[in-house]
C-alpha positions in Angstrom: 11.1 38.0 61.4 12.1 35.5 58.7 9.3 33.3 57.3 10.1 30.3 55.1 7.1 29.1 53.1 7.3 25.5 51.9 4.8 23.8 49.6 4.2 20.2 50.5 6.1 17.4 48.7 4.6 15.6 45.7 1.4 13.9 46.8 -0.3 10.9 45.4 -2.9 13.3 44.1 -0.3 15.2 42.2 0.6 11.9 40.5 -2.9 10.5 39.9 -5.9 12.8 40.2 -8.2 9.8 40.3 -7.3 9.3 44.0 -9.6 12.3 44.7 -12.6 10.2 43.7 -12.0 7.7 46.6 -10.0 9.8 49.2 -10.8 13.0 50.9 -8.3 15.8 49.9 -7.1 16.3 53.4 -6.3 12.5 53.7 -4.1 12.2 50.5 -0.5 11.3 51.5 2.9 12.0 50.0 4.2 9.9 47.2 7.6 8.2 47.6 9.1 11.1 45.6 7.3 13.6 47.8 9.0 12.0 50.9 12.4 12.4 49.2 11.7 16.0 48.3 10.7 16.8 51.9 13.9 15.2 53.1 16.0 17.2 50.6 14.2 20.4 51.8 15.0 19.5 55.4 18.7 19.2 54.6 18.7 22.5 52.7 17.0 24.3 55.7 19.4 22.6 58.2 22.5 23.8 56.4 20.9 27.2 55.8 20.1 27.7 59.5 23.4 26.4 60.7 25.3 28.9 58.6 22.8 31.6 59.5 23.3 31.2 63.2 27.1 30.7 62.9 27.4 33.8 60.8 25.6 35.8 63.6 27.6 34.1 66.4 24.3 33.1 68.1 24.0 29.4 68.1 22.5 29.4 71.6 19.2 28.5 73.3 17.7 31.6 71.8 18.3 30.3 68.3 14.9 28.7 68.0 13.0 27.7 64.9 9.3 26.8 64.7 7.6 24.7 62.0 3.9 25.4 61.3 1.9 23.1 59.1 -1.5 22.8 57.6 -3.6 19.9 59.0 -3.7 17.9 55.7 -1.9 14.6 55.7 0.6 15.6 53.0 1.7 18.8 54.8 1.9 17.0 58.2 4.2 14.4 56.6 6.3 17.0 54.9 6.7 19.0 58.1 7.5 15.9 60.1 10.2 14.9 57.8 11.7 18.4 57.7 11.6 18.5 61.5 13.3 15.1 61.8 16.1 16.0 59.4 16.7 19.4 61.0 16.9 18.0 64.6 18.7 14.7 63.9 22.1 15.9 65.2 20.8 18.2 67.9 22.5 21.2 66.6 19.2 23.1 65.9 16.3 23.7 68.2 13.2 23.2 66.2 9.6 22.4 67.2 6.5 21.6 65.1 2.9 22.9 65.4 -0.3 22.8 63.4 -2.5 25.6 62.2 -6.0 24.9 60.8 -6.1 28.1 58.8 -3.2 27.0 56.6 -5.2 24.3 54.8 -5.7 24.0 51.1 -8.4 25.9 49.2 -11.8 24.2 49.6 -13.0 23.1 46.2 -16.5 22.0 47.4 -18.5 20.1 44.8 -15.6 20.4 42.3 -13.1 18.7 44.6 -11.2 16.0 42.7 -13.4 16.3 39.6 -11.6 16.8 36.2 -12.6 20.1 34.6 -13.9 18.2 31.5 -16.4 16.3 33.7 -17.8 19.3 35.6 -20.4 20.4 32.9 -21.7 16.8 32.9 -21.8 16.1 36.6 -22.7 19.6 37.8 -24.1 21.5 34.8 -25.9 24.2 36.8 -23.2 24.8 39.3 -20.5 24.8 36.7 -22.4 27.3 34.6 -22.9 29.6 37.7 -19.2 29.3 38.5 -18.2 30.1 35.0 -20.4 33.2 35.1 -18.7 34.4 38.3 -15.2 33.8 36.8 -16.0 35.6 33.6 -17.7 38.6 35.3 -15.5 39.0 38.4 -12.3 37.1 37.7 -10.8 33.8 39.2 -9.7 35.4 42.4 -13.3 36.3 43.4 -15.1 33.3 42.0 -16.3 30.9 44.7 -16.4 27.2 44.2 -19.9 25.7 44.9 -19.9 24.7 48.6 -16.3 25.7 48.6 -14.0 28.8 48.7 -12.7 31.4 46.4 -9.1 32.6 46.5 -10.4 35.7 48.3 -11.7 33.4 51.0 -8.3 31.7 51.3 -6.5 35.0 51.5 -8.9 36.2 54.3 -8.3 33.1 56.5 -4.6 33.1 55.8 -4.4 36.6 57.0 -6.1 35.6 60.2 -3.2 33.2 60.9 -0.7 36.1 60.9 -1.4 36.9 64.6 0.0 33.5 65.5 3.3 34.2 63.9 3.5 37.7 65.3 2.9 36.3 68.8 5.7 33.8 68.2 8.0 36.7 67.5 6.9 39.3 70.0 6.0 37.0 73.0 8.4 34.1 72.5 11.3 35.6 70.5 11.0 33.1 67.6 12.0 35.1 64.6 12.6 32.1 62.2 9.3 30.4 61.2 8.8 27.6 58.6 5.3 27.4 57.2 4.5 24.1 55.3 1.3 24.6 53.3 -0.2 24.4 49.8 0.1 26.2 46.5 -2.8 28.7 46.7 -2.3 29.1 50.4 1.4 30.0 49.9 0.6 32.5 47.1 -2.1 34.2 49.1 0.2 34.3 52.2 2.8 36.3 50.2 0.1 38.6 48.8 -1.3 39.4 52.1 2.0 39.7 53.9 3.4 42.0 51.2 0.2 43.9 50.7 0.2 43.1 47.0 -2.8 43.6 44.6 -5.1 40.6 44.3 -4.2 40.3 40.6 -0.7 39.1 41.7 -2.1 35.7 42.9 -3.6 34.9 39.5 -0.5 35.9 37.7 1.9 34.0 40.0 2.3 30.3 39.1 2.0 27.6 41.8 5.5 26.7 43.1 7.0 23.2 42.5 6.5 20.7 45.3 8.7 21.5 48.3 10.0 24.8 46.9 11.0 27.2 49.6 10.2 30.9 49.5 11.7 33.3 52.0 10.1 36.4 53.4 13.0 38.1 55.3 12.4 41.1 57.5 9.4 42.0 55.3 11.2 41.6 52.0 10.3 38.8 49.5 13.5 37.0 48.5 11.6 34.7 46.2 12.3 30.9 46.0 15.6 30.2 47.6 15.5 26.5 46.9 13.6 24.3 44.4 14.0 20.5 44.3 15.9 19.0 41.3 13.2 17.4 39.3 15.4 15.9 36.6 
């Protein structure tokens, strides 16, 4: 099974964090640049799969690709653009589905609040979080009314059954997963059975970067948008 992990395109929240003060995280859309990144990612994947199937002499009804995305607006938009680009000529068979467990880390009370403002707005909660982080490490520290990275890893692992069913029951061995930075990193960690420290050491990928897990092996990022 080949899994292609894609971080969503640049969102308006990536450009201006103040949008978090007026808009729920799940409702934040892509920026114009984010839409262009998603389109470019779609063209890369289209060429990649066309070559892949041609090299294997199997461009046939069995050559099926499934796109899974998180339920957030920015990931829905990214997946939709990728799907449209990949299917525009009809040479690839691709469908798109949504999985709730692929959503972004839940930041609870701290959602959208600049770190410098946390001690003022939530002094007790911030002090408690800092204690957790200092004593246990960032991976285990849970956001007040939100999630820790451990929580994200746990629910991401619960989604794996869906991808295995796609493969074993429906013969779909090429899956594209459009998600978020922490979600993507914990996905790799759980899929590869890596130590939890790996997540904290691994940087968030650029928007729309594509990471490939091929037959159980991590090939790293096979495409990153040109941000010049």
